[in-house]
N, C-alpha and C positions, 0 to 999 in steps of 0.2 A: 776749849780754846773757842771751836767754834758755834756751841750753846749760845757762849757769853757775849763773844761777835753778831749773834742771828739778835740774842737777846736786846745789845745794846742798838741796830740797827732796827730793831722794832720801838724801842725806849724814843728814838731819836725823828721817826716816823710819825708819833705821834703825840711828841712834846710841837712837832712841823703844822699839824692838823691843828693843835690847838689853838698856836699863833695863829693860822690864818683866816682862825673861827668858821673852820668846816666843820668840829665838835667841838661842845662845849666841857671850858675849859673845867667845869669844878663840876664833872658826871663821876660821878661814883656807878662801879659796874657793883652788881650785886655777888654776895658773899662765893668761892668754890667750893667746888666740895675735894678734897686731898685723898689722890689712893694712890699708896707707892705701889709700883706697876712689878717691882721688884721680884722675882722668882711666882710671878701670876701668866696666866695661861688669860690669851684674850677673848676667849671665850671666859675666865670668872673673871676678866675687868669688863665684858659686854653684861654679865648675872647680879655685877655687886652696880650695876649703874644704872637697871633695869629696877634692879629690890629695890633698889632708894630711892626710885620715881614712883613705886609702885607708892611706896610708904607715904612719900612727902607728896604727895598730888592733890590737887583741889579734887572733889567729888563734882563740880559745876562741870572742872576742864574737860573740853573734848577730845585733845591730847598735849604732845607735848615738846620742847624746843633741848637739843642736849647739842651742850658747845663743848667739843674737846678741843682742850690747852695743854701742851708739853714739849719738851725738847726735840733735837732729831730724834726720829731713828727707837722711839718711846713700843710704837706702832701703835699710834691714832689711828694711823688709818685700814691696818687691821682688826682693830676692835671696832671700826665704824662699820664694815663688813659683815663683822659679829651680831652688828645690833641687827643692822638690817636685814639678817638673815634670820636670826629669833623673832623680831616680829613680824615681815612675813607669816612668819608660821602661825605667829596668832592672827593671822587676818587684820592685820591695821594695815593701813597706807601710811607709807616713808617714804619722802623724801631729802637725799644728802642733799651735802651742799661740800665745795670746798671755797674757800678763801683766794683759794690759792691760783683758780683757776678764772679769778676775775680780775686778778693783779697779774697773769699771762696774755688774757683779753687785752686791757689796757695798753699793754708794754707791744704787742701785735700792731696796736694800732700806731702807737706812736712810732715803733722801729717805718710801720707803712709811709707816713705822714714824712718820716724823713726820706724814704725812696723814690717817695713822689714832690717831695720840694727841696730838696739840698740838691746843689750841683756834682755831690761826689755821693750822694745817697748813702752814705756812713752817717750812723748814728748821734745826733748831736743833741746830750738830755736837753746843756742850756736854750738852746733853739726850740723843740719838737717837747717841750715841758713846763712852756707857761700857762699860765692859771688859766689865760684863752681856750688854748688845748687840751691844758686836765678834763677840763668842765665839756667841754665839744665833745673828746674820747670817751669820758662818762658815759655821754648822751647821745653815743651809739649802742650803747648798750640797754638792755631790759629782758626784764625778767617774765613770762610770760605762760598760761599753762596753755594746753593745745587742744584740741575739740576729744584727744582719747584720754587728757584727768592729766599728759603729766607737765611738770615744770623743767623748765628749760633755761639758760641765760642765748641768746640770741644779739646778737652781732649784724647794726648794718648802719654802715658808712665806710669810704674810703676804697668802691672797690668792694666792698665783702656786700652780698645782699642777704642780707637771714641769715648765719649761718650758727648753726646749733652748735653751742659750746661744747652738750656732749657728744658729738659727733666730731668734733676734730683734738678733745682733751687731750690722745694719746699722740699725735701728728701736728698738726698747725700747729697749735700752741707749745710742744714740746720744741719746736726746731730751735738750729742755736741761731737764729734771727731773734728769737728769742726770751731763751734758756742768758743767753748771754749778756743780755740789757735787762733784765728781771728787778738783781737787787734795785739797780740804779735809781729804777720808774715803784718800785714799792715804797723806799722810800721817802718818796712823796708825796704819794697815794695811799697813803691809812688810812684816813677817813672822809677818800672819796669813799674804798673800795667797805668802810664800816660803816656809812650811812644806806649803800648797797645793798649791803646782805642786812641790815638790819628793814629796810622797806622789803623787800623776798620775804622775810623772814612775816611781818605783817602781812602778806596778801596770802599767805600761806596760814598760817590763824585763824582769820576770816574768814576762812573757804573750811575752817573744822580739820 
C-alpha cells in the first residue's frame, strides 16, 4: 500500500511539473533495464549492473551514469554502496547522488522561510511553496566541485552559509523540521529537482 501511495504521489508531482512547464510534457525517458532483485544479494545486483554497462558501453565514452529506481526497501541504497566499492576498487572516480537530499534541502529552506516570515513560525505550504519562493529556494542550491576534486551540493541563503549537503545529510536534513514536511514539498518540486539533478549530471559528464 505504501508503495502504491508513493507511486501516486510521484506521478502527481510529475504531472504538476509538466503542467507548470518545468519539464517537457512530451519528454520520453530512456528505457529502463529491469532487474528482479528477489533472492539476489546487493553484490549480485551490482555485478549484474556493471556487466550490463560493460557490454553496452560506447567505446568513446569516458564514464557512465547509473540511475537506480525502485520500490522502498528493495536495497537501492545498499546496491549503490556496493557499486561504489566495486568501482573504486577498479580505481574509477565515483560520485553518488540522492535526489532525496535535494528534496530535503528545499524542504529545509521552505521550513526556515516559515520560521522567519510567519508569525506563528509553523510550516504553511500555501504561503511557503509559491512559484516565486520555490524558484528562490532552488536558486539557493548549487552543485560545486571542490579544490580536492569532490562534488557536493551547497546551500546558501536564509541564514545558511555554504552548508554542504554531505556534511548535514544525516543530521540537519533528517531533523523533524524536514522529515515531517518533505512529502508536501516533494509533491510540488519534482520538476525542479529533476532539472537540478540533470544539470549536475551534465556538469560531471563534461568533467569526465
